[in-house]
N, CA, C and O of each residue as an XYZ file, in Angstrom:
864
protein
N      -5.833      9.950    -31.792
C      -5.494     10.365    -30.435
C      -4.166      9.729    -30.050
O      -3.700      8.803    -30.714
N      -3.559     10.222    -28.983
C      -2.257      9.719    -28.573
C      -2.438      8.686    -27.462
O      -3.078      8.947    -26.444
N      -1.860      7.513    -27.685
C      -2.029      6.371    -26.790
C      -0.689      6.047    -26.140
O       0.325      5.890    -26.821
N      -0.700      5.949    -24.818
C       0.515      5.624    -24.078
C       0.769      4.133    -24.014
O       1.893      3.672    -24.214
N      -0.289      3.377    -23.733
C      -0.110      1.938    -23.598
C      -1.462      1.236    -23.661
O      -2.501      1.804    -23.324
N      -1.413     -0.009    -24.100
C      -2.580     -0.889    -24.124
C      -2.116     -2.216    -23.541
O      -1.166     -2.814    -24.046
N      -2.768     -2.680    -22.492
C      -2.305     -3.899    -21.829
C      -3.471     -4.612    -21.152
O      -4.484     -3.996    -20.819
N      -3.312     -5.912    -20.957
C      -4.310     -6.725    -20.259
C      -3.910     -6.863    -18.796
O      -2.734     -7.044    -18.481
N      -4.879     -6.777    -17.918
C      -4.603     -6.881    -16.482
C      -5.908     -7.181    -15.762
O      -6.907     -7.529    -16.391
N      -5.895     -7.045    -14.437
C      -7.108     -7.027    -13.633
C      -7.426     -5.579    -13.292
O      -6.519     -4.782    -13.050
N      -8.705     -5.238    -13.272
C      -9.067     -3.905    -12.799
C      -8.753     -3.852    -11.302
O      -9.346     -4.577    -10.503
N      -7.823     -2.993    -10.946
C      -7.312     -2.976     -9.580
C      -8.115     -2.134     -8.618
O      -7.883     -2.209     -7.411
N      -9.059     -1.327     -9.103
C      -9.782     -0.429     -8.212
C     -11.167     -0.122     -8.752
O     -11.461     -0.350     -9.925
N     -12.008      0.398     -7.872
C     -13.330      0.835     -8.298
C     -14.377     -0.254     -8.249
O     -14.154     -1.327     -7.688
N     -15.516      0.033     -8.840
C     -16.668     -0.861     -8.754
C     -16.420     -2.206     -9.434
O     -17.029     -3.208     -9.061
N     -15.537     -2.235    -10.424
C     -15.243     -3.478    -11.145
C     -13.950     -4.139    -10.662
O     -13.270     -4.828    -11.422
N     -13.634     -3.922     -9.423
C     -12.437     -4.476     -8.798
C     -12.298     -5.971     -9.081
O     -13.220     -6.750     -8.840
N     -11.134     -6.356     -9.593
C     -10.824     -7.759     -9.801
C     -11.194     -8.321    -11.148
O     -10.825     -9.458    -11.442
N     -11.910     -7.581    -11.991
C     -12.306     -8.099    -13.298
C     -11.132     -8.091    -14.271
O     -10.398     -7.105    -14.336
N     -10.941     -9.172    -15.028
C      -9.983     -9.119    -16.132
C     -10.424     -8.060    -17.139
O     -11.607     -7.956    -17.463
N      -9.479     -7.288    -17.626
C      -9.813     -6.181    -18.522
C      -8.616     -5.826    -19.379
O      -7.475     -6.158    -19.056
N      -8.899     -5.147    -20.476
C      -7.836     -4.516    -21.259
C      -7.898     -3.021    -20.993
O      -8.968     -2.414    -21.033
N      -6.738     -2.434    -20.722
C      -6.629     -1.012    -20.429
C      -6.072     -0.270    -21.639
O      -5.096     -0.692    -22.258
N      -6.715      0.838    -21.954
C      -6.239      1.748    -22.992
C      -5.928      3.065    -22.303
O      -6.832      3.784    -21.878
N      -4.632      3.379    -22.194
C      -4.230      4.609    -21.500
C      -3.909      5.693    -22.519
O      -2.994      5.554    -23.330
N      -4.680      6.775    -22.460
C      -4.478      7.913    -23.358
C      -3.582      8.952    -22.694
O      -3.506      9.038    -21.469
N      -2.912      9.730    -23.521
C      -1.943     10.703    -23.018
C      -2.619     12.015    -22.653
O      -3.653     12.377    -23.214
N      -2.015     12.719    -21.701
C      -2.407     14.077    -21.381
C      -3.293     14.205    -20.161
O      -4.294     13.503    -20.024
N      -2.905     15.128    -19.259
C      -3.752     15.431    -18.107
C      -3.428     16.829    -17.598
O      -2.284     17.112    -17.243
N      -4.437     17.714    -17.560
C      -4.211     19.059    -17.033
C      -4.451     19.161    -15.530
O      -4.227     20.226    -14.956
N      -4.900     18.085    -14.869
C      -5.250     18.153    -13.448
C      -4.011     18.074    -12.570
O      -3.791     18.961    -11.744
N      -3.207     17.050    -12.723
C      -1.880     16.908    -12.134
C      -1.915     16.883    -10.602
O      -1.384     17.770     -9.934
N      -2.545     15.856    -10.078
C      -2.652     15.669     -8.631
C      -1.281     15.363     -8.022
O      -0.436     14.728     -8.654
N      -1.078     15.819     -6.800
C       0.197     15.608     -6.122
C       0.511     14.133     -5.938
O       1.675     13.739     -6.011
N      -0.504     13.309     -5.701
C      -0.280     11.899     -5.420
C      -0.346     11.009     -6.664
O      -0.279      9.786     -6.535
N      -0.471     11.571     -7.838
C      -0.665     10.783     -9.068
C       0.398      9.694     -9.201
O       1.589      9.953     -9.024
N      -0.042      8.476     -9.513
C       0.897      7.372     -9.706
C       1.159      7.075    -11.172
O       1.809      6.081    -11.498
N       0.659      7.928    -12.059
C       0.939      7.782    -13.498
C       1.352      9.140    -14.076
O       0.797      9.594    -15.076
N       2.316      9.766    -13.444
C       2.735     11.096    -13.895
C       3.302     11.078    -15.315
O       3.337     12.111    -15.984
N       3.737      9.929    -15.765
C       4.210      9.820    -17.153
C       3.089     10.067    -18.159
O       3.349     10.278    -19.344
N       1.838     10.042    -17.684
C       0.704     10.271    -18.587
C       0.363     11.749    -18.738
O      -0.494     12.088    -19.555
N       0.990     12.626    -17.995
C       0.620     14.048    -18.025
C       0.929     14.703    -19.366
O       0.212     15.609    -19.791
N       1.977     14.262    -20.028
C       2.466     14.896    -21.259
C       1.487     14.649    -22.411
O       1.243     13.505    -22.795
N       0.934     15.731    -22.955
C      -0.033     15.621    -24.050
C       0.610     15.083    -25.331
O      -0.088     14.571    -26.206
N       1.920     15.193    -25.443
C       2.607     14.738    -26.649
C       3.221     13.356    -26.481
O       3.909     12.875    -27.381
N       2.983     12.710    -25.339
C       3.579     11.395    -25.089
C       2.862     10.322    -25.901
O       1.825     10.575    -26.514
N       3.428      9.135    -25.892
C       2.795      8.015    -26.570
C       2.899      8.110    -28.079
O       3.753      8.812    -28.620
N       2.010      7.384    -28.748
C       2.009      7.341    -30.209
C       0.617      7.669    -30.727
O      -0.385      7.393    -30.068
N       0.567      8.250    -31.895
C      -0.713      8.543    -32.544
C      -1.301      7.241    -33.079
O      -0.630      6.493    -33.790
N      -2.556      6.976    -32.731
C      -3.223      5.763    -33.212
C      -4.633      6.101    -33.660
O      -5.279      6.987    -33.099
N      -5.097      5.403    -34.657
C      -6.477      5.550    -35.098
C      -7.372      4.673    -34.221
O      -6.893      3.789    -33.511
N      -8.665      4.932    -34.283
C      -9.618      4.097    -33.557
C      -9.479      2.642    -33.991
O      -9.486      1.742    -33.152
N      -9.353      2.410    -35.273
C      -9.249      1.048    -35.792
C      -8.003      0.347    -35.252
O      -8.049     -0.840    -34.926
N      -6.894      1.074    -35.157
C      -5.658      0.478    -34.639
C      -5.792      0.123    -33.165
O      -5.329     -0.931    -32.730
N      -6.425      1.003    -32.396
C      -6.609      0.731    -30.966
C      -7.493     -0.496    -30.772
O      -7.163     -1.379    -29.981
N      -8.600     -0.557    -31.482
C      -9.530     -1.681    -31.334
C      -8.851     -2.987    -31.731
O      -9.043     -4.009    -31.072
N      -8.073     -2.963    -32.783
C      -7.372     -4.174    -33.214
C      -6.377     -4.644    -32.157
O      -6.263     -5.844    -31.903
N      -5.661     -3.716    -31.545
C      -4.699     -4.075    -30.496
C      -5.422     -4.624    -29.276
O      -4.981     -5.618    -28.699
N      -6.521     -3.999    -28.871
C      -7.296     -4.500    -27.733
C      -7.784     -5.918    -28.008
O      -7.665     -6.792    -27.149
N      -8.327     -6.151    -29.192
C      -8.855     -7.472    -29.547
C      -7.749     -8.522    -29.559
O      -7.986     -9.680    -29.214
N      -6.546     -8.123    -29.952
C      -5.441     -9.080    -30.073
C      -4.973     -9.615    -28.724
O      -4.313    -10.652    -28.670
N      -5.302     -8.928    -27.644
C      -4.840     -9.363    -26.324
C      -5.689    -10.486    -25.749
O      -5.305    -11.113    -24.762
N      -6.838    -10.742    -26.359
C      -7.601    -11.934    -26.023
C      -8.447    -11.868    -24.773
O      -9.055    -12.872    -24.403
N      -8.514    -10.736    -24.108
C      -9.341    -10.587    -22.910
C     -10.629     -9.896    -23.322
O     -10.628     -8.705    -23.632
N     -11.727    -10.639    -23.325
C     -12.998    -10.083    -23.762
C     -13.902     -9.806    -22.571
O     -13.787    -10.447    -21.527
N     -14.793     -8.853    -22.737
C     -15.813     -8.609    -21.736
C     -15.696     -7.290    -21.013
O     -16.694     -6.782    -20.501
N     -14.468     -6.700    -20.952
C     -14.334     -5.442    -20.215
C     -13.131     -4.658    -20.743
O     -12.031     -5.197    -20.868
N     -13.354     -3.391    -21.048
C     -12.292     -2.501    -21.514
C     -12.328     -1.230    -20.670
O     -13.388     -0.642    -20.451
N     -11.151     -0.818    -20.201
C     -11.039      0.391    -19.382
C     -10.268      1.443    -20.165
O      -9.127      1.215    -20.566
N     -10.895      2.595    -20.382
C     -10.223      3.723    -21.020
C      -9.788      4.667    -19.905
O     -10.614      5.165    -19.141
N      -8.486      4.908    -19.822
C      -7.946      5.654    -18.706
C      -6.916      6.664    -19.197
O      -6.772      6.859    -20.404
N      -6.214      7.296    -18.299
C      -5.245      8.308    -18.675
C      -4.164      8.427    -17.625
O      -3.768      7.441    -17.004
N      -3.683      9.672    -17.428
C      -4.216     10.915    -17.907
C      -5.676     11.147    -17.576
O      -6.279     10.520    -16.705
N      -6.192     12.089    -18.329
C      -7.622     12.406    -18.267
C      -8.203     12.160    -19.647
O      -8.096     13.022    -20.520
N      -8.821     10.992    -19.869
C      -9.245     10.635    -21.229
C     -10.278     11.574    -21.833
O     -10.378     11.670    -23.056
N     -11.052     12.269    -21.001
C     -12.106     13.106    -21.577
C     -11.587     14.350    -22.285
O     -12.369     15.064    -22.913
N     -10.294     14.627    -22.202
C      -9.744     15.716    -23.013
C      -9.766     15.355    -24.492
O      -9.597     16.229    -25.343
N      -9.974     14.066    -24.815
C     -10.003     13.615    -26.203
C     -11.410     13.586    -26.776
O     -11.624     13.061    -27.868
N     -12.372     14.145    -26.047
C     -13.711     14.256    -26.613
C     -13.679     15.135    -27.863
O     -12.948     16.122    -27.943
N     -14.493     14.740    -28.824
C     -14.585     15.408    -30.127
C     -13.289     15.298    -30.925
O     -13.116     15.978    -31.936
N     -12.390     14.446    -30.470
C     -11.154     14.171    -31.202
C     -10.937     12.665    -31.327
O      -9.812     12.196    -31.497
N     -12.043     11.916    -31.239
C     -11.946     10.484    -31.453
C     -12.394      9.619    -30.292
O     -12.605      8.420    -30.474
N     -12.548     10.196    -29.083
C     -12.904      9.375    -27.925
C     -14.283      8.750    -28.060
O     -14.481      7.592    -27.690
N     -15.237      9.508    -28.589
C     -16.587      8.961    -28.759
C     -16.571      7.751    -29.693
O     -17.177      6.722    -29.395
N     -15.882      7.881    -30.814
C     -15.809      6.777    -31.775
C     -15.093      5.572    -31.160
O     -15.475      4.426    -31.399
N     -14.059      5.838    -30.372
C     -13.321      4.755    -29.737
C     -14.198      3.998    -28.750
O     -14.250      2.769    -28.785
N     -14.882      4.715    -27.875
C     -15.732      4.060    -26.875
C     -16.804      3.207    -27.543
O     -17.063      2.083    -27.115
N     -17.419      3.736    -28.581
C     -18.485      2.990    -29.263
C     -17.929      1.767    -29.982
O     -18.584      0.726    -30.026
N     -16.732      1.880    -30.544
C     -16.122      0.731    -31.222
C     -15.699     -0.343    -30.220
O     -15.838     -1.536    -30.491
N     -15.184      0.079    -29.065
C     -14.758     -0.881    -28.041
C     -15.941     -1.633    -27.448
O     -15.774     -2.728    -26.909
N     -17.123     -1.060    -27.542
C     -18.320     -1.710    -27.001
C     -18.541     -3.077    -27.647
O     -19.176     -3.951    -27.057
N     -18.023     -3.256    -28.849
C     -18.143     -4.548    -29.493
C     -17.295     -5.629    -28.837
O     -17.466     -6.814    -29.123
N     -16.371     -5.220    -27.948
C     -15.500     -6.174    -27.254
C     -15.899     -6.385    -25.797
O     -15.343     -7.248    -25.119
N     -16.851     -5.609    -25.321
C     -17.280     -5.761    -23.934
C     -17.747     -4.453    -23.338
O     -17.868     -3.448    -24.038
N     -18.012     -4.469    -22.035
C     -18.422     -3.257    -21.328
C     -17.287     -2.241    -21.348
O     -16.115     -2.609    -21.267
N     -17.636     -0.976    -21.456
C     -16.644      0.094    -21.516
C     -16.707      0.904    -20.215
O     -17.749      1.443    -19.842
N     -15.583      0.968    -19.559
C     -15.425      1.741    -18.325
C     -14.462      2.890    -18.600
O     -13.404      2.690    -19.195
N     -14.828      4.087    -18.170
C     -13.975      5.257    -18.360
C     -13.556      5.784    -17.002
O     -14.399      6.079    -16.155
N     -12.254      5.903    -16.795
C     -11.730      6.485    -15.565
C     -11.499      7.970    -15.793
O     -10.836      8.356    -16.756
N     -12.045      8.811    -14.907
C     -11.999     10.255    -15.113
C     -11.918     10.991    -13.785
O     -12.296     10.463    -12.739
N     -11.425     12.200    -13.845
C     -11.364     13.054    -12.658
C     -12.730     13.610    -12.275
O     -12.929     14.040    -11.138
N     -13.667     13.603    -13.209
C     -14.964     14.226    -12.962
C     -14.995     15.704    -13.274
O     -15.992     16.373    -13.004
N     -13.931     16.220    -13.833
C     -13.868     17.649    -14.186
C     -14.707     17.935    -15.422
O     -15.398     18.952    -15.487
N     -14.647     17.034    -16.410
C     -15.302     17.276    -17.689
C     -16.515     16.368    -17.854
O     -16.378     15.151    -17.726
N     -17.689     16.911    -18.133
C     -18.841     16.052    -18.414
C     -18.700     15.422    -19.791
O     -18.090     16.015    -20.681
N     -19.251     14.236    -19.979
C     -19.158     13.596    -21.296
C     -20.131     14.209    -22.287
O     -21.172     14.744    -21.904
N     -19.789     14.129    -23.549
C     -20.743     14.492    -24.584
C     -21.844     13.435    -24.622
O     -21.628     12.314    -24.162
N     -23.014     13.764    -25.157
C     -24.063     12.743    -25.273
C     -23.612     11.527    -26.067
O     -24.004     10.401    -25.760
N     -22.790     11.749    -27.085
C     -22.314     10.637    -27.909
C     -21.434      9.695    -27.092
O     -21.559      8.475    -27.196
N     -20.546     10.261    -26.282
C     -19.706      9.421    -25.436
C     -20.547      8.695    -24.394
O     -20.382      7.494    -24.181
N     -21.431      9.414    -23.757
C     -22.241      8.828    -22.692
C     -23.046      7.621    -23.188
O     -23.264      6.664    -22.445
N     -23.477      7.676    -24.433
C     -24.290      6.588    -24.971
C     -23.508      5.286    -25.105
O     -24.107      4.216    -25.206
N     -22.173      5.365    -25.106
C     -21.353      4.172    -25.309
C     -20.521      3.784    -24.091
O     -19.662      2.908    -24.183
N     -20.767      4.424    -22.956
C     -20.047      4.112    -21.721
C     -20.972      3.374    -20.761
O     -22.122      3.764    -20.563
N     -20.448      2.299    -20.167
C     -21.224      1.519    -19.202
C     -20.947      1.947    -17.766
O     -21.842      1.915    -16.922
N     -19.710      2.346    -17.489
C     -19.326      2.762    -16.135
C     -18.412      3.982    -16.216
O     -17.542      4.071    -17.082
N     -18.628      4.917    -15.298
C     -17.650      5.979    -15.056
C     -17.014      5.717    -13.694
O     -17.707      5.636    -12.679
N     -15.711      5.587    -13.683
C     -14.945      5.499    -12.445
C     -14.437      6.910    -12.168
O     -13.426      7.328    -12.732
N     -15.131      7.639    -11.307
C     -14.865      9.063    -11.114
C     -14.018      9.260     -9.854
O     -14.330      8.720     -8.793
N     -12.951     10.037     -9.986
C     -12.061     10.303     -8.859
C     -12.063     11.798     -8.529
O     -11.173     12.525     -8.971
N     -13.056     12.267     -7.754
C     -13.092     13.686     -7.383
C     -11.870     14.048     -6.538
O     -11.316     13.205     -5.832
N     -11.470     15.294     -6.622
C     -10.242     15.718     -5.970
C     -10.519     16.348     -4.598
O     -11.186     17.378     -4.491
N      -9.991     15.703     -3.559
C     -10.020     16.255     -2.212
C      -8.827     17.192     -2.041
O      -8.018     17.351     -2.955
N      -8.724     17.807     -0.873
C      -7.628     18.748     -0.642
C      -6.271     18.059     -0.705
O      -5.263     18.708     -0.984
N      -6.229     16.745     -0.447
C      -4.949     16.040     -0.489
C      -4.354     15.951     -1.886
O      -3.186     15.595     -2.039
N      -5.150     16.273     -2.913
C      -4.634     16.254     -4.285
C      -3.720     17.438     -4.573
O      -2.947     17.412     -5.531
N      -3.806     18.477     -3.740
C      -2.947     19.642     -3.931
C      -3.315     20.500     -5.127
O      -2.522     21.339     -5.553
N      -4.513     20.302     -5.678
C      -4.981     21.087     -6.816
C      -6.429     21.489     -6.569
O      -7.145     20.821     -5.824
N      -6.852     22.569     -7.190
C      -8.251     22.977     -7.137
C      -8.896     22.568     -8.458
O      -8.690     23.214     -9.485
N      -9.663     21.508     -8.424
C     -10.272     20.978     -9.647
C     -11.782     21.089     -9.536
O     -12.349     20.687     -8.520
N     -12.449     21.623    -10.552
C     -13.920     21.677    -10.522
C     -14.503     20.274    -10.630
O     -13.801     19.324    -10.975
N     -15.776     20.156    -10.335
C     -16.468     18.873    -10.428
C     -17.744     19.077    -11.210
O     -18.520     19.989    -10.924
N     -17.963     18.219    -12.206
C     -19.163     18.339    -13.030
C     -20.340     17.648    -12.350
O     -20.247     16.468    -12.010
N     -21.441     18.362    -12.148
C     -22.612     17.736    -11.511
C     -23.225     16.621    -12.340
O     -24.051     15.862    -11.832
N     -22.840     16.505    -13.601
C     -23.348     15.406    -14.418
C     -23.167     14.070    -13.711
O     -24.076     13.241    -13.680
N     -21.969     13.872    -13.138
C     -21.644     12.573    -12.563
C     -22.466     12.277    -11.318
O     -22.831     11.126    -11.079
N     -22.757     13.287    -10.531
C     -23.555     13.074     -9.322
C     -24.942     12.554     -9.666
O     -25.573     11.876     -8.855
N     -25.420     12.869    -10.867
C     -26.759     12.449    -11.301
C     -26.744     11.165    -12.120
O     -27.796     10.567    -12.343
N     -25.580     10.735    -12.568
C     -25.516      9.622    -13.505
C     -25.581      8.266    -12.787
O     -24.819      8.033    -11.848
N     -26.471      7.380    -13.214
C     -26.503      6.030    -12.638
C     -25.304      5.189    -13.045
O     -25.101      4.098    -12.511
N     -24.500      5.688    -13.993
C     -23.321      4.949    -14.440
C     -22.077      5.289    -13.614
O     -21.039      4.649    -13.782
N     -22.163      6.268    -12.739
C     -20.982      6.797    -12.060
C     -20.784      6.194    -10.677
O     -21.721      6.078     -9.886
N     -19.546      5.817    -10.409
C     -19.093      5.383     -9.091
C     -17.912      6.266     -8.717
O     -17.181      6.728     -9.593
N     -17.720      6.502     -7.431
C     -16.810      7.561     -7.000
C     -15.687      6.994     -6.133
O     -15.920      6.440     -5.059
N     -14.453      7.152     -6.639
C     -13.260      6.674     -5.954
C     -12.573      7.859     -5.283
O     -12.089      8.766     -5.961
N     -12.530      7.852     -3.969
C     -11.846      8.904     -3.229
C     -10.521      8.362     -2.707
O     -10.489      7.390     -1.952
N      -9.438      8.999     -3.116
C      -8.112      8.608     -2.660
C      -7.874      9.250     -1.297
O      -7.884     10.475     -1.171
N      -7.662      8.420     -0.282
C      -7.553      8.926      1.100
C      -6.305      8.364      1.764
O      -5.816      7.290      1.414
N      -5.803      9.126      2.737
C      -4.595      8.684      3.442
C      -4.787      8.596      4.944
O      -3.975      7.984      5.637
N      -5.883      9.217      5.471
C      -6.105      9.206      6.910
C      -7.585      9.478      7.198
O      -8.385      9.665      6.281
N      -7.928      9.495      8.480
C      -9.321      9.673      8.884
C      -9.878     11.022      8.450
O     -11.059     11.127      8.120
N      -9.038     12.057      8.447
C      -9.506     13.384      8.030
C      -9.930     13.364      6.566
O     -10.919     13.998      6.201
N      -9.195     12.646      5.727
C      -9.577     12.521      4.313
C     -10.897     11.769      4.169
O     -11.708     12.094      3.302
N     -11.110     10.774      5.011
C     -12.366     10.022      4.966
C     -13.535     10.950      5.293
O     -14.572     10.903      4.631
N     -13.370     11.778      6.296
C     -14.403     12.760      6.651
C     -14.668     13.714      5.496
O     -15.819     14.030      5.196
N     -13.600     14.171      4.849
C     -13.752     15.101      3.725
C     -14.472     14.435      2.548
O     -15.278     15.072      1.871
N     -14.183     13.170      2.311
C     -14.866     12.449      1.233
C     -16.370     12.370      1.489
O     -17.173     12.565      0.576
N     -16.741     12.084      2.728
C     -18.161     12.029      3.061
C     -18.812     13.391      2.890
O     -19.929     13.479      2.380
N     -18.137     14.453      3.307
C     -18.675     15.805      3.142
C     -18.885     16.131      1.673
O     -19.905     16.712      1.301
N     -17.918     15.757      0.835
C     -18.043     15.988     -0.605
C     -19.283     15.285     -1.136
O     -20.078     15.880     -1.864
N     -19.446     14.021     -0.769
C     -20.588     13.251     -1.246
C     -21.904     13.877     -0.798
O     -22.862     13.926     -1.569
N     -21.956     14.348      0.423
C     -23.187     14.949      0.939
C     -23.510     16.250      0.215
O     -24.669     16.514     -0.105
N     -22.495     17.059     -0.041
C     -22.710     18.340     -0.739
C     -23.290     18.100     -2.127
O     -24.180     18.828     -2.567
N     -22.786     17.079     -2.816
C     -23.201     16.826     -4.200
C     -24.348     15.829     -4.310
O     -24.789     15.514     -5.416
N     -24.827     15.338     -3.196
C     -25.937     14.394     -3.240
C     -25.566     13.039     -3.806
O     -26.396     12.375     -4.426
N     -24.327     12.622     -3.600
C     -23.867     11.326     -4.074
C     -24.252     10.262     -3.048
O     -23.897     10.395     -1.876
N     -24.967      9.213     -3.451
C     -25.351      8.161     -2.501
C     -24.125      7.496     -1.877
O     -23.140      7.226     -2.566
N     -24.188      7.235     -0.582
C     -23.048      6.633      0.112
C     -22.647      5.295     -0.481
O     -21.472      4.929     -0.464
N     -23.632      4.561     -1.010
C     -23.302      3.243     -1.546
C     -22.487      3.326     -2.832
O     -21.967      2.310     -3.293
N     -22.365      4.514     -3.419
C     -21.542      4.694     -4.618
C     -20.182      5.309     -4.298
O     -19.404      5.615     -5.202
N     -19.901      5.489     -3.013
C     -18.626      6.050     -2.574
C     -17.671      4.913     -2.224
O     -18.001      4.038     -1.423
N     -16.497      4.934     -2.826
C     -15.458      3.940     -2.577
C     -14.213      4.657     -2.077
O     -13.716      5.565     -2.743
N     -13.707      4.269     -0.930
C     -12.479      4.838     -0.384
C     -11.302      3.966     -0.781
O     -11.359      2.745     -0.638
N     -10.223      4.587     -1.285
C      -9.048      3.843     -1.733
C      -7.798      4.413     -1.067
O      -7.667      5.630     -0.940
N      -6.879      3.545     -0.640
C      -5.660      4.028      0.005
C      -4.756      4.810     -0.949
O      -4.523      4.401     -2.086
N      -4.257      5.936     -0.463
C      -3.222      6.669     -1.187
C      -1.899      5.981     -0.907
O      -1.371      6.076      0.202
N      -1.362      5.295     -1.892
C      -0.160      4.502     -1.659
C       0.579      4.258     -2.961
O      -0.017      4.228     -4.038
N       1.886      4.085     -2.845
C       2.731      3.774     -3.991
C       3.438      2.427     -3.839
O       4.147      1.985     -4.744
N       3.238      1.774     -2.680
C       3.870      0.480     -2.435
C       2.920     -0.387     -1.629
O       1.968      0.109     -1.028
N       3.187     -1.689     -1.621
C       2.339     -2.606     -0.860
C       2.401     -2.294      0.628
O       1.385     -2.375      1.319
N       3.578     -1.938      1.128
C       3.707     -1.635      2.547
C       2.897     -0.396      2.927
O       2.190     -0.397      3.934
N       3.002      0.652      2.125
C       2.243      1.871      2.387
C       0.750      1.613      2.249
O      -0.049      2.164      3.006
N       0.374      0.787      1.297
C      -1.025      0.429      1.093
C      -1.619     -0.163      2.375
O      -2.707      0.228      2.798
N      -0.908     -1.093      2.982
C      -1.379     -1.694      4.223
C      -1.462     -0.699      5.367
O      -2.406     -0.734      6.157
N      -0.478      0.187      5.460
C      -0.471      1.194      6.517
C      -1.679      2.126      6.405
O      -2.331      2.429      7.404
N      -1.969      2.573      5.195
C      -3.089      3.493      5.001
C      -4.417      2.789      5.268
O      -5.318      3.379      5.863
N      -4.547      1.536      4.835
C      -5.760      0.782      5.136
C      -6.034      0.757      6.630
O      -7.172      0.934      7.066
N      -4.992      0.537      7.404
C      -5.170      0.495      8.856
C      -5.563      1.861      9.416
O      -6.344      1.943     10.364
N      -5.021      2.935      8.830
C      -5.329      4.280      9.329
C      -6.768      4.693      9.052
O      -7.370      5.418      9.844
N      -7.330      4.230      7.918
C      -8.675      4.688      7.536
C      -9.765      3.717      7.976
O     -10.949      4.042      7.885
N      -9.394      2.560      8.439
C     -10.341      1.473      8.718
C     -11.464      1.907      9.651
O     -12.640      1.810      9.300
N     -11.102      2.386     10.843
C     -12.104      2.703     11.857
C     -12.999      3.861     11.438
O     -14.194      3.856     11.734
N     -12.437      4.854     10.752
C     -13.248      5.989     10.289
C     -14.277      5.523      9.274
O     -15.416      5.990      9.284
N     -13.883      4.602      8.391
C     -14.820      4.080      7.399
C     -15.954      3.312      8.071
O     -17.113      3.443      7.677
N     -15.629      2.521      9.071
C     -16.659      1.783      9.810
C     -17.619      2.750     10.486
O     -18.837      2.586     10.410
N     -17.064      3.753     11.144
C     -17.883      4.713     11.884
C     -18.823      5.485     10.970
O     -19.966      5.755     11.339
N     -18.349      5.844      9.776
C     -19.147      6.655      8.859
C     -19.962      5.818      7.871
O     -20.738      6.367      7.089
N     -19.795      4.522      7.903
C     -20.572      3.655      7.019
C     -20.170      3.746      5.567
O     -21.022      3.708      4.679
N     -18.850      3.868      5.308
C     -18.355      4.007      3.940
C     -17.577      2.762      3.526
O     -16.910      2.120      4.337
N     -17.682      2.452      2.264
C     -17.026      1.265      1.714
C     -15.562      1.549      1.402
O     -15.232      2.586      0.825
N     -14.693      0.629      1.785
C     -13.270      0.698      1.462
C     -12.937     -0.399      0.466
O     -13.356     -1.544      0.633
N     -12.187     -0.050     -0.564
C     -11.696     -1.063     -1.492
C     -10.176     -0.958     -1.576
O      -9.622      0.141     -1.528
N      -9.507     -2.097     -1.700
C      -8.058     -2.053     -1.907
C      -7.738     -1.581     -3.311
O      -8.627     -1.445     -4.152
N      -6.482     -1.337     -3.551
C      -5.983     -1.109     -4.909
C      -5.115     -2.325     -5.220
O      -3.946     -2.395     -4.841
N      -5.726     -3.283     -5.921
C      -5.100     -4.592     -6.069
C      -3.722     -4.515     -6.707
O      -2.797     -5.204     -6.276
N      -3.579     -3.678     -7.732
C      -2.298     -3.603     -8.438
C      -1.197     -3.059     -7.533
O      -0.048     -3.490     -7.630
N      -1.539     -2.111     -6.649
C      -0.545     -1.587     -5.711
C      -0.191     -2.650     -4.678
O       0.981     -2.843     -4.357
N      -1.204     -3.339     -4.159
C      -0.953     -4.387     -3.164
C      -0.075     -5.501     -3.716
O       0.748     -6.064     -2.994
N      -0.249     -5.821     -5.004
C       0.490     -6.923     -5.610
C       1.833     -6.509     -6.209
O       2.824     -7.228     -6.083
N       1.859     -5.337     -6.867
C       2.994     -4.977     -7.706
C       3.659     -3.657     -7.323
O       4.661     -3.273     -7.927
N       3.112     -2.956     -6.322
C       3.604     -1.613     -6.076
C       3.189     -0.707     -7.209
O       2.083     -0.844     -7.731
N       4.044      0.215     -7.604
C       3.708      1.151     -8.667
C       4.339      0.749     -9.995
O       4.782      1.602    -10.764
N       4.377     -0.555    -10.257
C       4.979     -1.057    -11.496
C       4.076     -0.706    -12.684
O       2.866     -0.928    -12.649
N       4.677     -0.167    -13.707
C       3.904      0.258    -14.889
C       3.347     -0.957    -15.637
O       3.975     -2.015    -15.681
N       2.154     -0.786    -16.226
C       1.542     -1.847    -17.003
C       0.817     -2.875    -16.178
O       0.475     -3.945    -16.683
N       0.571     -2.572    -14.903
C      -0.152     -3.472    -14.017
C      -1.469     -2.857    -13.572
O      -2.217     -3.478    -12.817
């Protein structure tokens, strides 16, 4: 599969917020959200071709054990092309978290080796019409990150969760931001709506600390 980058950092968002982790970013994404902060990952031909063994060796060499995040792009486009083998091999280094749009359901082989799905369903603010797989709404491994910029987006996120039967305690609201200043502004805009609707807000640590710097 084609790998864009492998780096050690803190998980900046989602249910595992703040955990030290190694990130494996795979190339390619057909979703292409308007607010995407990793547009360099869209190109299916980007990065370098790596074997599962090469990826695992690089992850192990970074010395951060206990948590590995497979991200993109949209990593599930690599199903049946090595993603299942990669996830299962990485399990030997720690819990495996997969960040996904929720468009593609996992194969049974992949699902057996994933501990967490960080699912980012697409609201209207994404500027794209993306389907959503009901697999995730039923999965105890799935947590849902909604990128929001204002109170109207918060309302839409709650409506989405209600339509799909997603428990409110698995809904995480995240600021749509590309800089620390914008991150703070959006947090303030969504704060009261989240309180009123009983929804959890999480920061995006890497944006708050580094802005949109690559490899963070």
